[in-house]
C-alpha positions in Angstrom: 91.0 130.0 113.9 89.2 126.9 114.0 85.4 127.0 114.0 83.5 124.2 114.5 79.8 123.8 113.0 76.9 123.3 115.9 75.6 120.7 113.6 78.0 118.7 110.6 76.4 119.7 107.4 76.7 117.7 103.8 78.4 118.9 100.7 78.1 116.1 98.3 79.8 113.2 99.7 81.6 115.3 102.3 80.3 115.7 106.0 81.7 119.0 107.1 82.3 119.4 111.0 84.6 122.5 111.1 86.6 125.2 109.0 89.5 126.6 109.7 89.1 130.6 109.3 91.8 132.7 107.9 92.9 135.6 110.6 94.6 138.0 107.9 92.8 139.2 104.7 94.4 141.5 101.8 93.2 143.9 99.7 91.9 141.6 96.8 89.5 140.3 99.7 88.4 143.6 100.9 87.6 144.5 96.9 85.3 141.5 96.5 83.3 141.9 99.6 82.7 145.9 98.7 81.8 144.9 95.3 79.3 142.6 96.5 75.8 143.5 95.6 73.5 143.5 98.8 73.9 142.1 102.5 73.3 138.4 101.0 76.2 138.9 98.3 78.4 140.8 100.9 78.2 137.7 103.2 78.9 135.2 100.9 82.1 137.3 100.0 83.2 137.3 103.2 82.6 133.8 104.2 84.2 132.8 101.1 87.3 135.1 101.9 87.6 133.6 105.5 86.7 129.8 104.7 88.6 129.4 101.3 85.7 127.7 100.2 83.8 128.0 96.8 80.2 129.6 96.8 78.5 126.5 96.4 79.7 125.1 99.2 79.6 128.4 101.9 75.8 128.4 101.0 75.5 125.0 102.3 76.7 126.5 105.9 73.8 126.3 108.4 72.4 129.6 109.2 73.4 130.0 112.7 76.8 129.1 112.0 76.6 131.7 108.8 75.8 134.7 111.3 78.2 133.2 113.7 81.4 133.3 111.7 80.1 136.5 110.0 80.2 138.2 113.4 83.6 137.0 114.6 85.5 138.1 111.1 83.6 141.6 110.9 86.0 143.1 112.9 89.1 142.3 110.7 87.3 144.3 108.0 87.0 147.5 110.0 83.4 147.0 110.2 81.0 148.1 113.1 78.0 146.0 113.7 76.0 148.4 112.1 78.3 148.1 108.8 78.3 144.8 108.7 76.5 142.3 106.4 72.8 141.0 107.4 71.2 137.8 106.7 
């Protein structure tokens, strides 16, 4: 699923306008997310799994976009909104 950022952001010399989000995840993704400590780490792990980007690049995503992506991918992990990560 293509996600277009509300406002492009810079990562190094790259201007990032969109990302292709995975729509299928594996047990390795689930393990890394479950082992993350705290909601911030869990959100980061989910965004890394969804985008395939390294955590430093994920950390540059604007908050509104990070929340929107997290909301879009949470159902893939069988989590309800109350179980999902909060930022």
